[in-house]
C-alpha positions as CSV (number, residue, x, y, z in Angstrom):
1,X,-198.4,84.4,139.8
2,X,-195.7,82.0,139.3
3,X,-195.2,78.5,139.4
4,X,-192.4,76.7,141.5
5,X,-190.2,73.3,140.1
6,X,-193.2,71.1,142.2
7,X,-196.1,73.3,139.4
8,X,-197.2,74.5,143.0
9,X,-198.2,79.2,143.0
10,X,-196.9,81.2,144.3
11,X,-198.1,84.5,144.3
12,X,-196.0,87.6,143.7
13,X,-198.3,90.5,143.5
14,X,-196.3,92.2,147.0
15,X,-193.5,91.7,144.4
16,X,-193.6,93.1,141.9
17,X,-196.4,96.0,142.8
18,X,-193.0,97.1,145.5
19,X,-190.7,97.0,142.7
20,X,-192.3,98.5,140.1
21,X,-192.7,102.1,143.4
22,X,-189.4,101.4,143.0
23,X,-189.0,101.6,139.2
24,X,-191.4,104.7,139.1
25,X,-189.6,106.7,142.9
26,X,-186.3,106.9,140.4
27,X,-185.8,110.0,137.9
28,X,-183.3,107.9,135.8
29,X,-181.4,105.5,136.0
30,X,-178.4,104.9,136.6
31,X,-175.4,102.5,134.7
32,X,-173.4,100.4,136.6
33,X,-170.8,98.9,132.9
34,X,-169.6,95.0,134.7
35,X,-166.0,95.0,132.9
36,X,-165.3,92.3,131.2
37,X,-161.3,90.7,129.2
38,X,-160.2,89.5,131.8
39,X,-162.1,87.0,133.2
40,X,-164.3,88.2,134.9
41,X,-167.6,87.2,136.8
42,X,-170.3,86.7,134.2
43,X,-173.4,88.6,134.0
44,X,-175.4,85.8,131.9
45,X,-173.8,83.4,134.6
46,X,-177.2,81.9,136.7
47,X,-174.5,79.3,137.9
48,X,-173.6,79.4,142.4
49,X,-170.0,81.8,140.9
50,X,-172.2,84.0,138.0
51,X,-173.7,87.8,138.6
52,X,-176.5,86.6,137.6
53,X,-178.9,87.2,140.5
54,X,-176.7,90.7,141.5
55,X,-177.7,91.4,137.7
56,X,-181.5,90.9,138.4
57,X,-181.9,92.9,141.7
58,X,-179.4,95.4,140.1
59,X,-182.4,96.0,137.8
60,X,-185.2,95.6,140.7
61,X,-183.4,99.0,141.6
62,X,-184.1,101.0,138.3
63,X,-180.1,100.6,137.8
64,X,-179.4,99.9,134.5
65,X,-176.3,96.9,134.1
66,X,-173.9,96.4,130.9
67,X,-170.8,95.0,130.5
68,X,-167.5,97.0,129.0
69,X,-164.4,95.3,127.1
70,X,-161.8,97.8,127.8
71,X,-159.9,96.2,125.3
72,X,-160.6,99.1,122.2
73,X,-158.2,101.7,120.6
74,X,-159.6,104.5,123.5
75,X,-161.0,102.2,126.3
76,X,-161.3,105.6,128.7
77,X,-164.5,106.9,126.3
78,X,-166.1,102.6,126.5
79,X,-166.2,104.1,130.8
80,X,-167.7,107.1,129.8
81,X,-171.5,107.0,130.7
82,X,-171.1,104.2,133.9
83,X,-172.0,105.8,137.0
84,X,-170.6,102.8,138.9
85,X,-167.6,100.2,137.4
86,X,-167.7,96.7,138.6
87,X,-164.9,94.7,138.3
88,X,-165.5,91.5,139.6
89,X,-163.5,88.4,139.9
90,X,-160.1,89.2,136.8
91,X,-158.8,85.9,136.7
92,X,-155.4,87.9,134.3
93,X,-154.0,91.4,135.8
94,X,-155.1,94.3,133.6
95,X,-152.3,95.9,130.7
96,X,-151.2,99.2,131.9
97,X,-153.7,101.1,129.4
98,X,-157.3,100.1,130.9
99,X,-156.0,101.0,134.5
100,X,-155.0,104.1,133.2
101,X,-158.8,104.0,131.0
102,X,-160.6,103.1,135.1
103,X,-158.4,106.5,136.8
104,X,-159.8,108.9,134.2
105,X,-162.4,107.1,135.2
106,X,-162.5,107.3,138.9
107,X,-160.7,111.4,138.3
108,X,-164.1,111.7,136.1
109,X,-166.5,110.9,139.2
110,X,-167.9,107.7,138.1
111,X,-168.2,105.4,141.8
112,X,-165.7,101.8,141.9
113,X,-167.2,98.3,143.2
114,X,-164.2,96.2,143.2
115,X,-164.4,92.6,143.6
116,X,-160.3,91.5,143.7
117,X,-159.0,87.6,144.0
118,X,-156.1,86.4,144.5
119,X,-154.9,85.4,141.1
120,X,-152.6,82.1,141.1
121,X,-150.9,80.5,138.5
122,X,-151.0,77.4,137.2
123,X,-147.2,76.8,139.8
124,X,-149.0,77.7,142.9
125,X,-147.1,80.8,142.3
126,X,-149.5,83.7,143.7
127,X,-149.3,86.8,141.2
128,X,-150.9,91.2,140.3
129,X,-153.7,91.0,139.0
130,X,-152.2,94.8,137.9
131,X,-154.5,97.5,139.5
132,X,-151.8,98.7,142.4
133,X,-152.0,102.6,140.5
134,X,-155.3,102.9,140.3
135,X,-155.0,101.6,144.1
136,X,-152.6,103.7,145.3
137,X,-154.8,106.7,143.9
138,X,-156.9,105.5,147.0
139,X,-153.7,104.4,149.3
140,X,-154.6,101.1,149.2
141,X,-152.9,97.7,148.9
142,X,-153.6,93.9,148.8
143,X,-151.7,91.5,151.5
144,X,-151.0,89.1,148.4
145,X,-152.7,85.2,149.6
146,X,-155.1,84.2,151.7
147,X,-156.3,85.5,154.6
148,X,-157.2,82.3,156.2
149,X,-158.8,81.5,159.8
150,X,-158.6,79.0,162.7
151,X,-160.9,80.8,164.8
152,X,-163.2,77.7,164.9
153,X,-166.1,79.3,166.4
154,X,-165.6,81.5,163.1
155,X,-164.8,79.2,160.1
156,X,-166.4,76.6,158.2
157,X,-165.9,73.1,159.3
158,X,-164.3,72.7,155.4
159,X,-161.9,74.2,153.6
160,X,-158.1,74.5,156.1
161,X,-159.6,78.7,157.3
162,X,-159.9,79.9,153.7
163,X,-164.0,79.8,154.2
164,X,-164.9,81.6,157.6
165,X,-167.9,84.3,159.1
166,X,-166.0,87.7,159.3
167,X,-166.3,90.7,161.9
168,X,-168.2,93.3,160.9
169,X,-167.4,97.1,161.6
170,X,-170.1,99.8,161.8
171,X,-170.3,101.9,158.6
172,X,-173.7,103.0,156.7
173,X,-173.0,100.0,153.5
174,X,-173.3,97.2,156.7
175,X,-176.7,97.9,158.1
176,X,-178.6,94.3,158.2
177,X,-175.6,93.0,159.3
178,X,-174.6,91.4,162.6
179,X,-173.2,94.0,164.5
180,X,-172.0,93.5,168.6
181,X,-174.3,96.4,169.4
182,X,-177.6,95.3,166.2
183,X,-176.3,91.4,168.0
184,X,-178.4,90.5,164.6
185,X,-177.6,86.9,163.1
186,X,-176.2,88.0,159.1
187,X,-172.5,87.7,159.1
188,X,-171.5,87.8,156.5
189,X,-169.1,84.6,155.0
190,X,-165.6,85.2,152.9
191,X,-164.5,82.1,150.9
192,X,-160.3,82.8,149.6
193,X,-160.0,86.3,150.2
194,X,-157.0,88.6,150.6
195,X,-156.4,91.2,152.7
196,X,-156.2,94.7,152.5
197,X,-153.9,97.3,153.9
198,X,-154.6,101.3,154.1
199,X,-152.2,103.4,154.2
200,X,-151.7,105.9,157.6
201,X,-153.8,108.8,156.2
202,X,-156.3,107.2,152.9
203,X,-160.3,107.9,153.5
204,X,-160.5,104.0,153.5
205,X,-162.7,102.9,156.1
206,X,-163.0,99.2,156.6
207,X,-166.0,97.0,156.4
208,X,-165.3,93.4,157.4
209,X,-162.3,92.1,159.6
210,X,-160.7,88.4,160.5
211,X,-160.1,87.8,163.9
212,X,-156.9,87.5,166.4
213,X,-156.2,84.0,165.2
214,X,-156.3,84.6,161.6
215,X,-153.5,84.4,158.8
216,X,-151.8,85.1,155.5
217,X,-151.4,82.3,153.7
218,X,-149.0,84.0,150.7
219,X,-146.4,80.2,150.3
220,X,-148.9,77.6,149.0
221,X,-145.6,75.2,149.9
222,X,-146.2,76.4,153.1
223,X,-146.2,73.3,156.3
224,X,-146.2,74.5,159.0
225,X,-148.3,76.5,161.4
226,X,-147.9,79.6,161.7
227,X,-146.1,82.0,164.2
228,X,-148.1,84.0,167.3
229,X,-146.4,87.0,165.3
230,X,-148.0,86.6,161.9
231,X,-150.9,85.9,162.7
232,X,-153.3,88.9,164.0
233,X,-157.2,90.2,162.2
234,X,-156.7,91.7,158.4
235,X,-159.2,93.7,156.5
236,X,-161.6,92.4,153.8
237,X,-163.6,95.4,152.7
238,X,-163.4,98.9,153.5
239,X,-164.8,101.5,151.8
240,X,-164.4,104.7,151.2
241,X,-166.6,108.6,150.7
242,X,-164.1,111.2,148.4
243,X,-165.5,114.7,149.7
244,X,-164.5,116.3,146.5
245,X,-167.2,117.8,144.6
246,X,-167.6,116.5,141.0
247,X,-167.4,119.8,140.2
248,X,-164.0,120.0,141.2
249,X,-162.4,117.0,140.5
250,X,-159.1,117.3,138.1
251,X,-160.3,116.0,134.9
252,X,-159.6,118.3,132.4
253,X,-162.7,116.7,130.5
254,X,-164.9,115.9,132.6
255,X,-167.8,112.8,130.6
256,X,-170.5,114.9,129.5
257,X,-172.6,112.5,129.2
258,X,-172.2,110.5,133.2
259,X,-175.0,110.7,134.7
260,X,-173.5,111.0,138.8
261,X,-174.0,110.3,141.8
262,X,-174.2,112.9,145.0
263,X,-171.4,111.1,146.1
264,X,-167.7,110.1,145.1
265,X,-167.2,106.9,146.2
266,X,-165.7,103.1,146.0
267,X,-166.1,100.0,147.8
268,X,-162.9,97.4,147.2
269,X,-163.3,93.8,148.8
270,X,-160.3,91.0,148.5
271,X,-162.9,88.1,146.7
272,X,-165.4,87.7,144.8
273,X,-167.7,84.8,146.8
274,X,-169.3,87.9,148.2
275,X,-171.3,89.1,145.0
276,X,-172.1,85.0,143.1
277,X,-175.1,83.5,142.7
278,X,-175.4,81.3,146.4
279,X,-175.5,84.2,147.7
280,X,-178.7,85.4,146.5
281,X,-179.6,81.9,147.0
282,X,-178.3,80.2,150.0
283,X,-180.6,81.1,152.9
284,X,-177.5,80.3,155.2
285,X,-175.6,83.3,152.9
286,X,-177.9,86.1,153.8
287,X,-175.4,88.7,155.5
288,X,-173.1,88.0,151.7
289,X,-176.1,89.6,149.5
290,X,-176.1,92.1,152.3
291,X,-173.9,93.5,151.7
292,X,-173.6,93.0,148.9
293,X,-177.3,94.7,147.7
294,X,-176.0,97.7,150.8
295,X,-172.3,97.9,149.1
296,X,-174.5,99.3,145.1
297,X,-177.1,100.8,147.0
298,X,-174.6,103.1,148.9
299,X,-172.4,103.4,146.2
300,X,-175.7,105.2,144.2
301,X,-177.2,107.5,147.0
302,X,-179.8,105.1,146.9
303,X,-181.9,103.4,149.0
304,X,-181.7,99.6,150.5
305,X,-182.7,97.4,146.6
306,X,-185.6,96.3,147.0
307,X,-186.1,92.1,148.5
308,X,-189.4,91.4,149.1
309,X,-189.5,87.5,150.0
310,X,-191.3,84.3,147.8
311,X,-194.7,83.8,149.4
312,X,-196.0,80.2,151.2
313,X,-196.9,77.9,148.0
314,X,-200.1,76.4,147.1
315,X,-201.3,74.5,145.1
């Protein structure tokens, strides 16, 4: 039992038993490493932008989280034991040696979760987050700028259209979200996101899109509305499932102490807002919560995270 803010009792027996069963069913704990040192969102932050709620849910699913700085003499060694590497909301570009370490970890069999916002400097200029060489491995690239939605049925009342409901593509990672087939009302809400381009030969599959009425704002001094030719649906998130088995990865010295998932996978999103604390606390953002939980479940090749709703409080 726990008490809510008004001092009323809330029964938690069902939730704790379910979470306990989920823990003992997993014989090994995979390690999810959250990168630090580039202004990323923090696991310790309990606020609306922090990752503390995500940290708690990963722990409930028997996943071990760890903060991993890369400003060490051999950054590739810091990533050796990481099953999943998460880069969430960096505010500064990653140096080349850090990106090289990430590329090496991918070749060694680590899975990746990238939630990367557009970087804007004090003068309003867009910058490069510095992970181009890693994205090239997957034949992906960012369209730097903010996706602006003009469809009134999708955009939220606040702002200029940078916050909007997304369209969801059919994929194992998007189960439980709103699709034309499922007809569920659980659409993820994008806030301040950039779009993603995939080469025709890339194995990455789209997960989320904006509407055909959206456009990319890559100049914050722009005052004129875009022309029709500048509008079009844009991909906001992708998932990659590399069929290359771990035993045949190209690295000559694979990480012997890494517990790998059965698949070699990566997810890339154009915003870190989906992983923030509000996604797990605000009922209106339930779609964001499902998206993020499904992403880590898919990356670790494990059942969906345990999410038993709270019981009604009693006096």
